[in-house]
N, C-alpha and C positions, 0 to 999 in steps of 0.2 A: 247641444245634443242634436244629432242628425239621424234620421231614419231613411234608409235607402229603399226599404220595402215596408208594406203594411205589417208584415210579420215581425219586423223590428219594433214597430210601435206596439203591436200586441204583446211581444215579449216584455217590453218595458211595463206595460199595464199589468201583465200577469205577475211580474216580479214585485211590483208595488203592492198589489193585492195580497200576494203570498206573505210579504213582510208584515203587512197590516194584520193579517189573520194570525200571524205568529206573535203578535203583541209588540212588534217593533214600531218605533215612532215613524209615522208617515203623515205629513201634514202638507197643506198648501199655503202659498203666500198670497193668493188672490181671494176672490169672493166665493169661490166654489170649492166643495170637498172633492176628494178623489173620486167617489162614486158619481157625483154630478158631472165631473169632467169627462169621465169615461162614457157616461150616458149621453152627454152632449156630442161626443165624437161619433157614437153609434147613430144617433138621430141625424147628424149631419150627413153621414153616408147614405142613410135611407132617403132623406130629402133630396140629396143630389142624384139619386137613382130614380126619383119619381115614385118611390114606394109610399111616401107620406107627402100629401099635397100641402105645400106652403102657400100662404097668400102671396100674390105677385109682389115682387120687390119693386119699389119705386123706379121709374125709368132711369133716373139719374144714377141710382146705385147700380143698376144693370149695365148701363153705359160705361161707367167708371170701372166696374169689375171686369168687364170684357177688355177694356183698354189695358188694365193692369194684370191680367191673367198670367202672362208669361213671366212678369216680374215676381208674382207670388210663387209660381211654380219653381223658379230658379233660386230666388233669394229669401223665400219664407215670408211670414206674415208678422206684422208688428201688433203688439197688444193695444187695446184701446178702441177697436172698432165697435161701434154701437149698432146693434141690430135694430131695424125698425120695430117699434112697439108691438105691431101686429104679429111679428114672428118670434119675438123674444121667448115667449112661453112655449112655443113649439120646438125651438132649438135647445132651450135650456130647461131642465127640470126646476119646478118651483119649490120643491121640498127635498129633503135628504133622500139619497138613493143608496141602497146597499151596494157596496163596491163589487161584491161577487155577482150579483144580478146584473149590474151594469156591464161587467166584464163579459158575461155570457151574451148579452145583447150586442156588445161590440164585436165579439168573435163571430156571431151570426151575420152581422152587417158586413164585416170584412169578407167573410166567405161568400156572401151573396155578390158583393162587388167583383170579387176575383173570378166568379163563375159567369159573369155577364159578358156576352159576346160584344154587344154594341150598346153602351149606355145611352140613355135618353139625354136630351139637352139639359144641362145644369140650369137651375132657376136663376142663378146669378151670372155664371160664366158662359152660358150658351153651349154650343156644340163642343164636345171634348172627347178625345180618344180615351180608351181605357187607361193607357199609360198616363195621360194627363190627369184623369180622375185619381189614380193612385198617387201621383206626385202631389196633387192638391191635398189629399187626405194625410199624406206623410207630413207636409209642411204644417197642416192644421194641428196634427198631433204633436209636432215639435213645439209649436207655440204653447199649447195648453199643458203639455207635460213639463214644460220649463217651470211651471208654478208648483210642481210636486217636489217636495223635499223628503228624502228618505234618510233617516238617521242611520249611519253605518255602524254605530257602536253596539 
């Protein structure tokens, strides 16, 4: 799955939530539910915009992230990256999240990002243009929504 815009990612999330509300089977193959994934994506946008302060990433993580930024923006992200313990609970909800509420949060975060003229430096990737922020969050959504399985029957 590829998202060219954050609206594409939002459309996927909306479709999954609508199917779930309609009683169709929507499950995930990873450790997190649909609501938790959508909430994580919303929080990640807010943290990337500096709206929520995250503990500083270890210098090695920042250094490597900045070296690999263009690769992530072009080729996407691979599963398995472990957040530092201090930031795990900030980025990921620790309990179940209602998918409708998470979707509302995600929509608001996307809207805020898209209305930002000049984003602040990203805590992991450093200075980034708005286009780079959008690409990063599209690749991030591709990674996490790849764990969402929607039964089409």
